[in-house]
N, C-alpha and C positions, 0 to 999 in steps of 0.2 A: 383554081390558082394553087400552085405548089406552096406548101408551108416552108418557111425559112428554117424553122427549128427541126433538126433531125435527131439530136441526142439530148437526153435529160439525165442529169445526175441528181438522184434523190439523196439528201443528207439527213441523217437522224442519229441520235445518241446511241441507239441500240439496233442490232440486227436480229434481236430476239422478239418473240411475240409477247411483249410486256407493256401494258398501258395503252390508253386511248390514242396518244400521239403516234406511237409506233404502228398502231392499226391503220391510221389515216395515211401515214407515210407508205405503208405497204399497199394500200388500196390505190394510192396515186401511182405507184410503180406499175401495178397490174393494169389499170385502165389505160395508161399511156402505152404500155407494151401492146395491149389489144388494139390500140389505134395505129400501130405500126412504128412507134418510136423505139429507138435503141435506148434502153434504160439501164443505168448502172447505179448500184447502191453503195453509198459511202457511209459507214457506221462508226460510231465512236468505240463500241465494244461488242463482243459477241455474247453468248454463242450465236452462230448463224442458224436461224430457225429453218426447218425444212420447207416452209412455205416460200422461201426465197430461192428454192431450187430452180435453175434455169436462168437466173439473173447473175451477172457478174457482181460480186460483192467484195468490197475492200474494207477491212476493219483496221482502225487506227491503233487501238489500244486493247490490252487484255481485259481490263475491267474499268468501271467508273472510277473517277478520281478519288472519291471518298473511300473506296475500298482498296486503295493502293497499299501495298505492303510497307512502303516508305511514306509515312504521312506527310512529311515535309515536301518530298518530291511530288506527291499527289496534289498537294495544295498549290504548289508553284505551277504545275501543269494545268490545274484547273483555272488559273488566271489567264494563262496564255501558253498553249502547248506547242513547243517547237517540233516535237515528234509528229504531232497531227498536221502541223503546217507542211512539213516535208513530204509526208505521205499524200496529202491532198494535192500538193503541187505536182507530185509525180503522176498522180492520176489525171489531173487537169491537162498536163502536157501531152496526153494522148489524144486530146480533142482540140477542135478549132472553136474559138469564141464566137465565130460568125454563125455557127449552126448548132451551138450547144448552150443549154440553159441549166443553171444550178438551182434546185428547189430545196430550200432548207426548212426542216420541220422542228428540229430541236438541236441544241448545241451545248447546253450548260452542264450536263452531267458527265460526259465522257469525251467531248470534243474540244471545247473552249472556243473563244472568239477568234482564234488564229485562223479558222477556216475563212473568215471574211478577209483577212490579209492575203491569203492565198488567192482568193477570188479577185481581189483588187489588183494584186501584182501581176496576174496573168490575164486580166482584162475580160472576165466573163460577166455576163448578165446574171442576176440572181433574184429569185422570188423567195420571200420568207412568209410562211404561214405562222401566225402568232397563236399557238395553241394555249399558251400561258401568258403571264404578264412579266416575264423576266427581261423584256426589253426595257422596262422602266422601273420595276419594283425589285429591290434587292432579294427578297425571299420569294418572289415570283407569284405572290398571291394577294397582295394588298390586304394582308390578314395578320393580326397580332396573335401569334401562336401561344403567347403566355396568357393573354386575357381571353382568348378564344372569341375574338370579335373582329369584324371588318375594320381595317385601318383607313382613315381618311386623311392622313398626313401627306404632304407633298413628297413624292419619292426623292430620296437623297438630299432633302433639305436638312438644315441643322437639327430640327426637331425629330426628323426621321432617323438621322444618324445616332441621335442620343437615345432613341427608343429601343429597348431590349425586346424585340418582337420575334426573334428567330426561334424555330422549333428546338434547336440544339443549344446555343449559347450566345452571349453577347459578342464574344470573340468571333464566332461564325458570322454574326451580323456584320461586323466591321469588315471581315474578309469579303463578304458579298457586296458591300458598298465599293470596295476597291475593285472587285471584279466588274461591276457595272461601269466604272470609269474607264477601265482598260477596254472592256467590250465595246463601249460606245465610240471610242476612238477608232477601233478597227471597223466597226459597222459604217461609220461615216465615210471611210475610204472606199468601201465596196458599193455604196449607193444602191442598196437593195430596194425592190418594190415590196412593200408590206401588205399582207392580206389579213384582215380581221375576220373572225368567225361569224360575227353578227354586229349589228348596231350597238348591242349591249356591250360587247367587249371593247368596241371602239370608244364608246362614251367613257369607259373606265380609264383608257389610256389617252384620251383626247388631251391635246395641249403639250404633248411631249416634244422634244426637239426633232423627232422624226415624223411628226404629224404635219402633213402638207395641207390639211383641210379638205382633202378629196379622198376619203377612205375607200379602199377596195374591200368589198365584203365577199368572202369565199366560204360559204357554209360547208360544214363537213357532210359527206355523203353517208348513206346507210342503206344496207340491203337486208331484208328480212326473208328468211327461208319459209317456204310453205305459203298457202293461200290465206288471204285475209279471212278471219273467222270471228265475227263479233259475238256470236252466241246470243243467249237470251238474258237481258239485264236482270230479270227477277231471280235468275238462278245463280247469279254471282254473289260471293260472300267474302267479307273480310277485306283487309288492306295490305299492301305489299311495299316493303322497303328493299331496295337493291343497291348495294354499294359497299365500300370499304368501311370497316369498323374503326374509324379514327375520330378524334374529337371534332375536327373540322367538318366531317360529314354528319356529325350530330345524330347518330342513330338513336340515342337515348331520348331525344325529343319525340320521335315516333313511338317509342315504348311508353313514354309517359302519357302521351295523348290517347293511345289505344287503351291503356290500362284505366285511365280516368273515365273514358267513355264506356268501358266494359265491352269493347268490341274485339273480334278476333283479328289478329295480325300475324303476318309471316315476314321474316327477315332472311334475305339471301345475301351472303357475303362473308368475308373473313377479315381479321385484323386484330390489333392489340386490345380493342374493347370487347371483343366477341364473348369471351368466357365470363367476364364480369356482368355483362348485360344479360346473358343467358341465365346466369344464376339469380340475378336480381328480378327478372321478369319471367317466371315459370309459366305464366298465363299465355305467353306468346310462343309462336312456332319458329325456332331458329334452325334453318336448314344448312347453314354454312355456305361454302362456295358452291355455286350451281352452274351447270353447263347450259348451253342454249336451249336444249330440249326441255329441261326442267323449268327454265325461265319462261319459255313459251307456254307451258302448261299453266304456270302461275298467272301469266297475263290473261289467259282464257277463263280462269275460274275466280279471280279476285275482282273486287268492285273498282279499285283504283290503285294507281301507283302513287306513293308518297315520297317526295324528296325533302330532305331536311337540312341540307348543307348550310353551315353557318357562313361560309366564305363565298366569294364571287365565282361559283362554278362556271367555267367558261363556256362549255358546249356539251352538256350532258346529252348523250344519245339514247339513254335508256327510256326516256319518256316517249321519244319517237318510236322506239322499238315496241313499246307497249301499245301505242296507238296503231301502228302499222300491222301488228300481229292480231289484235283483237278489238281495237276500237275503244279501249277503256280510257277514261280521262286521267289526268295526273294532277296532283296537288303539289305545288312547288312554292318555295319562298319567293318573295318579291325582289330578292337580290340574286336571283339565279339566272344563268344564261339561257335556261329553257324558256324564259319569257319571250325569247325571239320567236317562238312558235306556239307557246301555250298562251291562249287568250282567255282571260278570266270570264267564266260563264259561258264560253263557247266550246272549248275542248279541254277544259280543266278549271282549276281554281287556284288563286294565289292566297298566301297568308303572310303575315308579318314575320320576318326573319327572327328565329329564336323564340317566338312567342307561343307557348303551349296553348293558351286560351284561343288565340287566333287560329291555330291549327285545328283545335277541337271544333271550333265553329265551322271551319271549312268541311271537315269530315262529317259533321252532323248534317250539313246540307244534303250530302249524298245518301243519308239514311231516309230521306223523303223519297219514296219510290217513284212518284210522278216526276219530281225534279231530276232524279237520277236517270230515268228513262229518256227524258228530254236531253240531258247532257250527253248521254251515250249516242243518241241519234245525231246530235250536232257534231260530236267528235267523229263519228263514222263518215259524215258528209265532208269533213275536212281532209280525209285520208287520201283521196286521189290527187289533190293538188300537192300535198306533202310528199307523196310517193314520187311525183314528177320532179319537184324541186330538189329533192335529196337523192335522186337516182344517180347511179354511177355514170350513166350517159350524160346527164346534165352537168355533173361535176367535171367530166372529161372536157366537155365543150368550154366550160368556164376557164379551166386551167389552160387549155391550149390557146384560147384567145388572149389570156394574160401573157403567156410566153411570147406569142407573136407581137403583142403590144410593147414588149421590152425593146424591140428593134425600131420602133417608130420614132 
C-alpha cells in the first residue's frame, strides 16, 4: 500500500552539529531520506553543518535569541517571532498539507512558538518529539538551578512563579513563564501529536493540559561504529564519567566517590567546572573533550560508566553507547531517564540522586570480581534486544507509522 506522506519538514533550533536534540533531528532526516521521503530542514539558526549537504535547508535567524545584538528585540522574538512565522509560512506554502508532515524537535532557543501558528494557519499535521520539558516547565528541566536540586512544584503555579529557579535571574524566570503562556496558546491551535522519549519522561509531564492519557513513546535511536567488543572483565579497571562539566551534571559527585574509595577514575568532557575539578582532584584523570574513538577505547578498558546528573536527564544515550560498544554496565541516579533501559542488577546499578554514600555503595559492588563478571555477562545478554530496539531501522518504522497515523 502506498504511503500517504511524501514530504517531511524537520524543524529544529539549529542547523549546526550541537547537542543531542540536533543529533536526533539530523538522524530523523537521514533515515527518512533513505526511506525515499523528500526531507527539508527548517532551522532556527546556523551555521549549516556540512552533514546537511544534500538537504534543502532553510534558516530563519542569524543566531539564537539570547545572542541577539539587540537584547530587547531578541527577547520579543523569543516570545513569538514574526520573522520566523513568515519564513516558515513561505516554506510551508511550497507543500501540500495532504502529503506533508512537519516534525518538530525543538523551538525555544532560535525559533519560538510562532512555528505552531504557521502550522495551524496553513493546516499541516505536526508531530513533536519532546526532548526536554519546555512544553510544561518554564526553564525546561524541572530543576532549581539556584538550589541545584529537582523541583517538584506544579509548573506555572503561584508557587512556581514565585520561585527563583532560573540559571540566569528571576527576571529571566518571569520571562520564561510568559513564554510558556504564549507558547501554549499557539500549540493548542496546531493540535500536534506529542512523542515522549520514554515512560520516564512521560511520567514527569503527566497531567499537563496536553496529556491525553494515551502517551506515544518514541525512543531515540543510536548507532555504534565497529563490532561489539566486550573484552575480559578481569582486565577492566577504573570508572568513567562522560558529560558536560556543569552543576546539574554533578561531575563532582563522581570525583568525591572515587576519591573516597581510592579507586581510579577518568572524566571525559568540558565545561565551566572543568578546571576547578581538575585542580581539586589531581588523583583522577581528566581527558577533556573526547571524540568517538577515544570514548570507544575508554568504554573497552573501564569497568563501568557512571552518570551523576542531579536533574531529570531525559534520554542519555551515552549509557547505551557504552553497553553497545563493550558491554560494560552503567551506574545511574534513580532520577535519570536512563532507567528506561538500565535495570538495577541486570545491566547496571541505580543509586540515590546526589547521595555520595549511595554512589560509593554501588561502585563498591562492582569491586567484587564475581559480582562484576555476573553483571557484565547479564549486560552483554541484553545487547541484542537493545540494538534492535534502538536501531535506525526500528526508529524509521516507528516514525513513519506515526506520520501515517496523523491522517487517520
